[in-house]
N, C-alpha and C positions, 0 to 999 in steps of 0.2 A: 503493498499499501504506500505512497508516494506521501510523504511528511510533509502537513501543511501547517498553520500556524494551530488551526482548531484541533488536531490530532499531536504534535509534538510540545504543546504549551498548556499544562493546566493553570488556575487561579486558584488562591489560597485565599483564605478569609478570616481573620479572627471575629466572634462574636459573643457579645454578653449582652442581652436586652438592647437588643437592636433594631426593633419595631420602625421607630418612626425613621430608621435611613434606609434599608435593607434590599428593599424594592425597585428603588430609584438605582442600586448598584447591579442589581443582579440583572435588570432589565439591559442593559448594556455589556450583559457577558453569554449574552443567548447563543450567541457566533462560534465559542466554545464545545466540545465536545463535553467538558469536563469541568466543573467549578467543586472545589472541596471548602466548606465550611467547618473550620474547627470550633468549637463550641463551649463559652464554661459554661453551662448549667445555666442557659435562657429560662426565665420564669414569664417573659412577656409571648407574645406572637409571633417569634423570630422564627422558630423550629417551623411552624405553620406556613411563613412566608418562605421559607426555602424549600418545602417540602412541594409546594408548587410550583417550582422550575424543573424541569423533567434534566434537564442536565447539571442537578446540584445535588453532591453528595454531603450528609451531614453525619460528623464525628464530634464526640465529647469526650473532656477532658477538665478535671479540675484546673484551674491559673495557678501557677506559683511565680514565674516570671517570664516575661516577654522575649526573651533571647530563648530557654526553654520552650514556650508555646511552640514559637515560628517554627524551631528546628522539628519538633513534635510535629506541628502539619507540613512541613517539608518530606517528612519519612511516611507522611502516606501516597506521595505524588509519586506518579511512574512516567511521566513525560520527562523529555531531555529539558525542557525549558519552562522556569516558573514565573508566575506573576503572582505578586503578593500583595495585596489589598488591604485598606483599612477597609472597615465597613461602611464607612462615608464618603469612598472615593467613588466619584462616577466619571466615567470613562469618555470624552469626546470622541465624536468620530474621526476626527483627525487622529486620535492618538490609536486609537483600533488601527486603521489604516498604516500607519507608521508601525506598531507592534507587526502585524501581519509580513511587511516589508524587512524589516529586520530578521525574522522566524527565516524567510525564505533563502536571504544571504547573510548569516551574523558576520560580522567584523570585531566585536569584542566579547568578553563571555558577562559581561554587564551591563544594563543600562540606565544612567539615571536620568529623572525626570524633576520637573517642577510643574507646581500647584498654582492652582487660583482660587483663592480663595472666597467663599461665599457667605453672605451673613442674611437669612431671613430669603434664601434663594437668587440675590442680587450680587453680582459681582462685585469687587472692592478693587480701587484706583491702584491698591499696592496693599500690601500683607507680609509677614516676618518669616514665613514659611522659606524653607531651605530644599534642594536638592534631594532625591533618595532613590536608591536602587531597587526598582521596582520588577524587572524583569531579568533575570541571571538562569545562567547553566547551573543547572543542580549542582553535578558533579564536583563543580568549583567554589561554589558559595558556602557558608553557613553564617549563621547568626551568634552573636555574642551580648549578652548584656551590659549597656551600659549606666550606670544612675537609674534613672525612673524607665527607661527607654531599650532598645537593642539597637549594635550597629549590624552591619553585612560583612562580615571579612571575604575579602575578594581576590581568589587568587587567578589573577592575571590581568588583562587592561581594561578597562571599563570605557564605554561611551555614553553619550548623553542625546535624548531625545530634542524632537526640534518642536515636538508639540507639548503639552501639559496634560494633567488631570485636575479637575472640579473638586475641590474640596469643602462638600455640603454637611456640615453637622447640625442635626435638627433636633438634639437632643435636648431635653430641657436644660433651665438654667440650676436647678437642684442637684441633677444627674452631674453637671459641667463641673459643679462647687466639689462635688463630691470625688471626682475622678483628680479632679487639679490639687485635693489636698493631698490623694494619695502620691501623685506624682510627686510632692512637694516634699515628702517624707522621705522618699526615695533617693531624690536628688541632693537632700540636707547631706544624708550619709554620705553620699558622695561627698559632697564639698569638704567635708570637716574631716574626713578620713586622712590620714598621713599618707603622704606622696610624694615620689624623686621626681614625678613629669612634671613639666612646666605645665603650668596653667594656660588657657585660653585666657586672652582678653575679656570674655562674656563670664566666665566662670571667677575671673579676680573683681569684676564688676559687683556681682552679684552675692561675692563674699563680703562686701563693706556693709552690705544689708541695708543701705542709704541710697545710694546711685542708680540703681538699676532701674526700681518701679518708676523715678522722675525720668530718665532716662530714656525709655520703651515709650513711656507715657506722650514727648516730645518726638521722640521719633517717628510714631505711628501717626500721629495729627500732621507734624508738616513735613518730614522727611518723605513719607509714604503720602502724603497730601489727604488724607483720611478725612481730614476738617472739612473736606468739599464733599465728601462722601455722604452728607446728609444723617439720618440715627443710624445707619448701618455702619459707618466708618464710625462713630462715638462708640455702637455696642463693642466692637471688635478692639476698639482703643483702650477701652475698660477691661474688657476679658485681658488683654494682654498685660495690662497693669497689675490687675487683680492675682495674675499669676505668677507676677514678682512678688507682689506685697505678702502673698501666701509663702512662698517660699523665706522671704525674708524674716517671716514671722516663726519658721520651722526652724532657721536657722538659729537664731536668739535664745529659742527655744532649747536648741539640740546642746548648744555652747553652754548655757546658763547650767541647764542641769549637768552637764559632765562635769562641771568645775564644784559643782557640789557634792556628786558623789565621789570626786577625787579629794576635797575637803574633809568630808566624814569622818575618813579613818585617821588623819591628824586631831582631830578634835576629841575622837573616842580616847587617842593614846594622851593627850594631853590632860584628861580628866581620872586619868587613869594614878 
């Protein structure tokens, strides 16, 4: 059988209560023969939505870390190529066409794409998302944990898409706040842990616990021009600023609590 994008490529999506997002994502993946969903025991209608698509297979695993979850998902794939997507990534027609072209004549072992962030279904003039490898040769790549998220180890050269993916998350604000707090807890542990590696500028700014929220606020409004984007621009700006505020609070808490733990044995010895 001739290998085409639909047969030599499998999409992998991680889910946990993605009822507000999943159908829009799967609607743009019907051209694939196989889409694998690795679910962390959703309690909403995520599984029912997935079951309504004939090319979708659902597996379940309790979530521990992003790296472990993605790697387990990769182990379920049987194709040469993997397309790894968050449950709020909506493919554009241009991205789909470019993916088919890449699979037909690949030049690299992995391909990075950019994203266009949507708020309430509207595109922003700019955002703070960074390129991410989403398409890669399964035999030459695997994930590892990095703070609150995961990174892809690529054994070979990588290329870049010309097209982009839409990032369109429509989950509730309460769910978003809960997720961000969980991410901040892991990111704080990473930032305060001893390391011999040189910290990037973003990490140094975050460790000040003061500069990052202000810089992100002004960066979004004026550098990314979101002040001209109406209420969706303000919503995104406040969200990004809140992310930095939550992380700053977690850093303060972790640093102060660790000092209290260190000082406690000294006080006990002094009282003996």
